[in-house]
C-alpha positions in Angstrom: 2.7 -48.2 20.0 2.8 -48.0 23.7 6.1 -49.6 25.7 3.8 -50.1 28.3 0.1 -49.3 29.9 0.1 -47.1 32.6 -0.9 -49.9 35.0 2.2 -52.1 33.8 4.6 -49.2 34.4 3.1 -48.4 37.7 3.4 -52.1 38.8 7.4 -52.4 37.6 8.5 -50.6 40.9 6.8 -50.5 44.6 5.9 -46.8 45.0 5.6 -45.3 41.7 1.9 -44.3 42.3 2.9 -42.1 45.2 5.6 -40.6 43.7 3.6 -39.7 40.5 0.8 -38.5 42.7 2.9 -36.3 44.6 5.2 -35.1 41.5 2.2 -34.1 39.3 0.1 -33.0 42.2 -2.6 -35.3 41.2 -4.4 -37.6 43.4 -3.1 -41.2 44.5 -6.9 -42.7 43.9 -7.3 -40.5 40.5 -4.2 -42.4 38.8 -4.9 -45.8 40.2 -8.6 -45.2 38.8 -7.1 -44.0 35.7 -4.9 -46.8 35.4 -7.3 -49.6 35.9 -9.7 -48.0 33.6 -12.3 -47.1 35.8 -11.6 -43.1 35.0 -11.2 -41.4 32.2 -7.8 -39.1 32.1 -8.7 -35.9 30.8 -6.1 -35.0 28.0 -4.0 -32.6 30.0 -3.3 -35.0 32.7 -2.7 -37.8 30.0 0.1 -35.7 28.6 1.5 -34.9 31.7 1.4 -38.6 32.8 3.0 -39.5 29.3 5.4 -37.0 29.7 6.2 -38.1 33.4 7.2 -41.6 32.0 9.0 -40.1 29.3 6.8 -41.3 27.0 6.8 -45.2 27.7 3.1 -44.9 28.5 1.5 -42.8 25.4 -1.4 -40.5 25.8 -3.0 -43.0 23.2 -2.4 -45.9 25.8 -3.9 -44.1 28.5 -7.1 -43.3 26.6 -7.4 -46.9 25.5 -7.5 -48.2 29.1 -10.5 -46.3 30.2 -13.2 -48.7 29.9 -16.8 -47.1 30.2 -19.7 -48.5 32.2 -21.9 -50.4 30.1 
């Protein structure tokens, strides 16, 4: 089980979204939308995010955050 959701991990320290976006070369808004569940992360992106968080946020936790529109 994941230690954190992506949203929890990002909120732990101010500036984490910006740092992650820069380091992974992913748009800031895209990361925020993945964290909030509005966008589904492609597997490759989820793997990069999980590795960046040193697996504190798992690929499974990132996938589970997605909430499709009804």
